[in-house]
Each structure stands twice: as C-alpha cells, then as structure tokens.
KOLVOMI-736663 format. One record per residue (C-alpha): x, y negated, z; residue in three letters; residue number from 1. Coordinates in steps of 0.25 Angstrom, whole numbers. Each point is the difference from the previous one (the first is absolute). Layout:
N
<r><east>X</east><north>Y</north><up>Z</up><r>ALA</r><k>NUM</k></r>
...
***
This chain:
131
<r><east>-176</east><north>-359</north><up>18</up><r>MET</r><k>1</k></r>
<r><east>-2</east><north>-15</north><up>1</up><r>LYS</r><k>2</k></r>
<r><east>0</east><north>-4</north><up>15</up><r>LEU</r><k>3</k></r>
<r><east>-9</east><north>-12</north><up>-2</up><r>SER</r><k>4</k></r>
<r><east>0</east><north>-14</north><up>-6</up><r>GLN</r><k>5</k></r>
<r><east>10</east><north>-5</north><up>9</up><r>ASP</r><k>6</k></r>
<r><east>14</east><north>-2</north><up>-5</up><r>TYR</r><k>7</k></r>
<r><east>15</east><north>0</north><up>4</up><r>VAL</r><k>8</k></r>
<r><east>8</east><north>-12</north><up>-2</up><r>LEU</r><k>9</k></r>
<r><east>15</east><north>2</north><up>-3</up><r>VAL</r><k>10</k></r>
<r><east>9</east><north>-12</north><up>2</up><r>LEU</r><k>11</k></r>
<r><east>13</east><north>3</north><up>-7</up><r>ASP</r><k>12</k></r>
<r><east>8</east><north>-13</north><up>-2</up><r>GLU</r><k>13</k></r>
<r><east>12</east><north>7</north><up>-6</up><r>GLN</r><k>14</k></r>
<r><east>-8</east><north>10</north><up>-8</up><r>LYS</r><k>15</k></r>
<r><east>11</east><north>10</north><up>1</up><r>ARG</r><k>16</k></r>
<r><east>-3</east><north>8</north><up>13</up><r>HIS</r><k>17</k></r>
<r><east>-14</east><north>4</north><up>-4</up><r>LEU</r><k>18</k></r>
<r><east>-1</east><north>15</north><up>-3</up><r>PRO</r><k>19</k></r>
<r><east>-8</east><north>-2</north><up>-12</up><r>ARG</r><k>20</k></r>
<r><east>-2</east><north>15</north><up>-4</up><r>PRO</r><k>21</k></r>
<r><east>-5</east><north>3</north><up>14</up><r>ALA</r><k>22</k></r>
<r><east>-9</east><north>-11</north><up>1</up><r>LEU</r><k>23</k></r>
<r><east>-5</east><north>1</north><up>-14</up><r>SER</r><k>24</k></r>
<r><east>-4</east><north>14</north><up>3</up><r>ASN</r><k>25</k></r>
<r><east>-7</east><north>-5</north><up>13</up><r>LEU</r><k>26</k></r>
<r><east>-8</east><north>-10</north><up>-8</up><r>SER</r><k>27</k></r>
<r><east>-10</east><north>11</north><up>-3</up><r>ALA</r><k>28</k></r>
<r><east>-4</east><north>-1</north><up>15</up><r>HIS</r><k>29</k></r>
<r><east>-3</east><north>-15</north><up>1</up><r>CYS</r><k>30</k></r>
<r><east>3</east><north>-13</north><up>-8</up><r>ALA</r><k>31</k></r>
<r><east>15</east><north>-5</north><up>2</up><r>LEU</r><k>32</k></r>
<r><east>3</east><north>-15</north><up>-3</up><r>VAL</r><k>33</k></r>
<r><east>14</east><north>-4</north><up>0</up><r>THR</r><k>34</k></r>
<r><east>5</east><north>-14</north><up>2</up><r>VAL</r><k>35</k></r>
<r><east>14</east><north>-6</north><up>0</up><r>SER</r><k>36</k></r>
<r><east>-2</east><north>-12</north><up>9</up><r>SER</r><k>37</k></r>
<r><east>-6</east><north>-2</north><up>14</up><r>VAL</r><k>38</k></r>
<r><east>-8</east><north>-12</north><up>-7</up><r>GLU</r><k>39</k></r>
<r><east>-7</east><north>10</north><up>-10</up><r>HIS</r><k>40</k></r>
<r><east>-2</east><north>10</north><up>12</up><r>ALA</r><k>41</k></r>
<r><east>-7</east><north>-11</north><up>8</up><r>VAL</r><k>42</k></r>
<r><east>-8</east><north>-4</north><up>-12</up><r>GLU</r><k>43</k></r>
<r><east>-4</east><north>14</north><up>-3</up><r>GLN</r><k>44</k></r>
<r><east>-4</east><north>3</north><up>14</up><r>ALA</r><k>45</k></r>
<r><east>-8</east><north>-12</north><up>1</up><r>GLN</r><k>46</k></r>
<r><east>-8</east><north>4</north><up>-12</up><r>GLN</r><k>47</k></r>
<r><east>-3</east><north>14</north><up>6</up><r>LYS</r><k>48</k></r>
<r><east>6</east><north>5</north><up>13</up><r>ASN</r><k>49</k></r>
<r><east>9</east><north>13</north><up>-3</up><r>PRO</r><k>50</k></r>
<r><east>-1</east><north>11</north><up>10</up><r>CYS</r><k>51</k></r>
<r><east>15</east><north>2</north><up>-1</up><r>LEU</r><k>52</k></r>
<r><east>12</east><north>-8</north><up>-3</up><r>VAL</r><k>53</k></r>
<r><east>13</east><north>7</north><up>-3</up><r>ILE</r><k>54</k></r>
<r><east>13</east><north>-9</north><up>1</up><r>LEU</r><k>55</k></r>
<r><east>11</east><north>5</north><up>-9</up><r>VAL</r><k>56</k></r>
<r><east>14</east><north>-6</north><up>3</up><r>GLY</r><k>57</k></r>
<r><east>13</east><north>2</north><up>8</up><r>GLU</r><k>58</k></r>
<r><east>1</east><north>-13</north><up>9</up><r>ASN</r><k>59</k></r>
<r><east>-7</east><north>1</north><up>14</up><r>GLN</r><k>60</k></r>
<r><east>-1</east><north>-15</north><up>1</up><r>SER</r><k>61</k></r>
<r><east>-7</east><north>0</north><up>-14</up><r>TRP</r><k>62</k></r>
<r><east>-10</east><north>10</north><up>6</up><r>PHE</r><k>63</k></r>
<r><east>-2</east><north>-9</north><up>12</up><r>GLU</r><k>64</k></r>
<r><east>-3</east><north>-13</north><up>-8</up><r>SER</r><k>65</k></r>
<r><east>-9</east><north>8</north><up>-10</up><r>GLN</r><k>66</k></r>
<r><east>-9</east><north>6</north><up>11</up><r>VAL</r><k>67</k></r>
<r><east>-1</east><north>-14</north><up>7</up><r>ARG</r><k>68</k></r>
<r><east>-4</east><north>-7</north><up>-13</up><r>VAL</r><k>69</k></r>
<r><east>-10</east><north>11</north><up>-3</up><r>LEU</r><k>70</k></r>
<r><east>-6</east><north>1</north><up>14</up><r>ARG</r><k>71</k></r>
<r><east>-2</east><north>-15</north><up>1</up><r>GLN</r><k>72</k></r>
<r><east>-5</east><north>-2</north><up>-14</up><r>ALA</r><k>73</k></r>
<r><east>-10</east><north>11</north><up>1</up><r>ASN</r><k>74</k></r>
<r><east>-5</east><north>-2</north><up>14</up><r>GLN</r><k>75</k></r>
<r><east>-5</east><north>15</north><up>-1</up><r>ARG</r><k>76</k></r>
<r><east>6</east><north>9</north><up>11</up><r>PRO</r><k>77</k></r>
<r><east>-6</east><north>12</north><up>-7</up><r>SER</r><k>78</k></r>
<r><east>11</east><north>0</north><up>-11</up><r>MET</r><k>79</k></r>
<r><east>10</east><north>11</north><up>2</up><r>THR</r><k>80</k></r>
<r><east>14</east><north>-4</north><up>-4</up><r>ILE</r><k>81</k></r>
<r><east>11</east><north>10</north><up>-1</up><r>VAL</r><k>82</k></r>
<r><east>15</east><north>-1</north><up>-5</up><r>ALA</r><k>83</k></r>
<r><east>5</east><north>11</north><up>-10</up><r>LEU</r><k>84</k></r>
<r><east>13</east><north>6</north><up>4</up><r>THR</r><k>85</k></r>
<r><east>8</east><north>13</north><up>-3</up><r>GLU</r><k>86</k></r>
<r><east>2</east><north>11</north><up>10</up><r>SER</r><k>87</k></r>
<r><east>15</east><north>1</north><up>-3</up><r>GLY</r><k>88</k></r>
<r><east>2</east><north>-15</north><up>2</up><r>SER</r><k>89</k></r>
<r><east>-10</east><north>-6</north><up>9</up><r>PRO</r><k>90</k></r>
<r><east>-1</east><north>-15</north><up>-1</up><r>ARG</r><k>91</k></r>
<r><east>-4</east><north>-2</north><up>15</up><r>TRP</r><k>92</k></r>
<r><east>8</east><north>1</north><up>13</up><r>HIS</r><k>93</k></r>
<r><east>-4</east><north>2</north><up>14</up><r>SER</r><k>94</k></r>
<r><east>6</east><north>-13</north><up>5</up><r>THR</r><k>95</k></r>
<r><east>-8</east><north>-8</north><up>-11</up><r>ASP</r><k>96</k></r>
<r><east>-10</east><north>-9</north><up>5</up><r>ARG</r><k>97</k></r>
<r><east>-15</east><north>3</north><up>-3</up><r>HIS</r><k>98</k></r>
<r><east>-4</east><north>-5</north><up>-13</up><r>ILE</r><k>99</k></r>
<r><east>-15</east><north>2</north><up>0</up><r>ASP</r><k>100</k></r>
<r><east>0</east><north>11</north><up>-9</up><r>LEU</r><k>101</k></r>
<r><east>-10</east><north>11</north><up>2</up><r>ASP</r><k>102</k></r>
<r><east>10</east><north>11</north><up>-4</up><r>GLY</r><k>103</k></r>
<r><east>10</east><north>5</north><up>-10</up><r>PHE</r><k>104</k></r>
<r><east>-3</east><north>8</north><up>-12</up><r>LEU</r><k>105</k></r>
<r><east>12</east><north>10</north><up>-2</up><r>VAL</r><k>106</k></r>
<r><east>4</east><north>5</north><up>-14</up><r>GLN</r><k>107</k></r>
<r><east>-1</east><north>10</north><up>-6</up><r>PRO</r><k>108</k></r>
<r><east>-15</east><north>-2</north><up>-1</up><r>LEU</r><k>109</k></r>
<r><east>-10</east><north>11</north><up>-2</up><r>SER</r><k>110</k></r>
<r><east>-15</east><north>-1</north><up>-4</up><r>ASP</r><k>111</k></r>
<r><east>-4</east><north>5</north><up>13</up><r>ASP</r><k>112</k></r>
<r><east>8</east><north>-10</north><up>8</up><r>ILE</r><k>113</k></r>
<r><east>-5</east><north>-11</north><up>-9</up><r>PHE</r><k>114</k></r>
<r><east>-15</east><north>4</north><up>1</up><r>VAL</r><k>115</k></r>
<r><east>1</east><north>1</north><up>15</up><r>SER</r><k>116</k></r>
<r><east>6</east><north>-14</north><up>1</up><r>LEU</r><k>117</k></r>
<r><east>-10</east><north>-6</north><up>-9</up><r>VAL</r><k>118</k></r>
<r><east>-12</east><north>7</north><up>7</up><r>GLN</r><k>119</k></r>
<r><east>6</east><north>-5</north><up>14</up><r>SER</r><k>120</k></r>
<r><east>1</east><north>-14</north><up>-6</up><r>ALA</r><k>121</k></r>
<r><east>-15</east><north>1</north><up>-5</up><r>VAL</r><k>122</k></r>
<r><east>-5</east><north>5</north><up>13</up><r>ILE</r><k>123</k></r>
<r><east>8</east><north>-11</north><up>8</up><r>LYS</r><k>124</k></r>
<r><east>-6</east><north>-11</north><up>-9</up><r>GLN</r><k>125</k></r>
<r><east>-14</east><north>5</north><up>0</up><r>SER</r><k>126</k></r>
<r><east>1</east><north>2</north><up>16</up><r>TYR</r><k>127</k></r>
<r><east>5</east><north>-15</north><up>1</up><r>ARG</r><k>128</k></r>
<r><east>-11</east><north>-5</north><up>-9</up><r>LYS</r><k>129</k></r>
<r><east>-11</east><north>7</north><up>8</up><r>THR</r><k>130</k></r>
<r><east>6</east><north>-1</north><up>14</up><r>GLY</r><k>131</k></r>
***
C-alpha cells in the first residue's frame, strides 16, 4: 500500500547505521530518498518538502546541528524530524538539552510502526498547510 506521493528523507552521513533491509522492505509504503550530507538533504527538501526526515548517526551534537540546518533552510515547520536509535543502546539521555527533534524512531522497525509514523507526518504536514 502506497501512502501517498510524499516521501521520507533519510540523512545518513556515515552510511553504516541505516538498517537497509528494514527500510528497503518499507519502501513499498512510500518513497525513500537517502542522502549522505546535510547539503544534499537541504537541496532535496527545497525541491520537494519531505513529510518525514530520519537522521541516522550516533552523535547528539551532530543531530542538533543537522536539525538546525534543516529547519532554518526549509522554513517549513511541518516537516517531522526524528533520529534513529536502538532500543538496547539509546542515543539520548534525560539530561541532554532539547535538540528540536520531533522524536526518536527506535529499532527494530516494523512495517506498522513505520507506516504509522509516516501517516502522522503526512497529517501533520497537511494540517500545517491548511491551518
């Protein structure tokens, strides 16, 4: 089932943490565009606003800078940005400062979780466009 013409932008500078088999199965639900730099992410997002951005990496300061660049360049608050992490070794701490993420996407991923997240992002985006 294709969700819509919306797409998910995956920013994975290191290209080593992305669970390729999981996300490739999920590409049946919506278009996935993977980029390896924030510059490419900004360029892609300016051409067509993604409904969801998934940041893949281990460094919280990296997340913070990427989110800031994407939010400033895009000027569209409707874009949902999440960071990918693992349930056994989360990459956030309760004492960390707020990094303007909309949330964390915890592995292992399932079709149901991914589809629900994308549907939420699409609804958020359409609500912001009309509201």
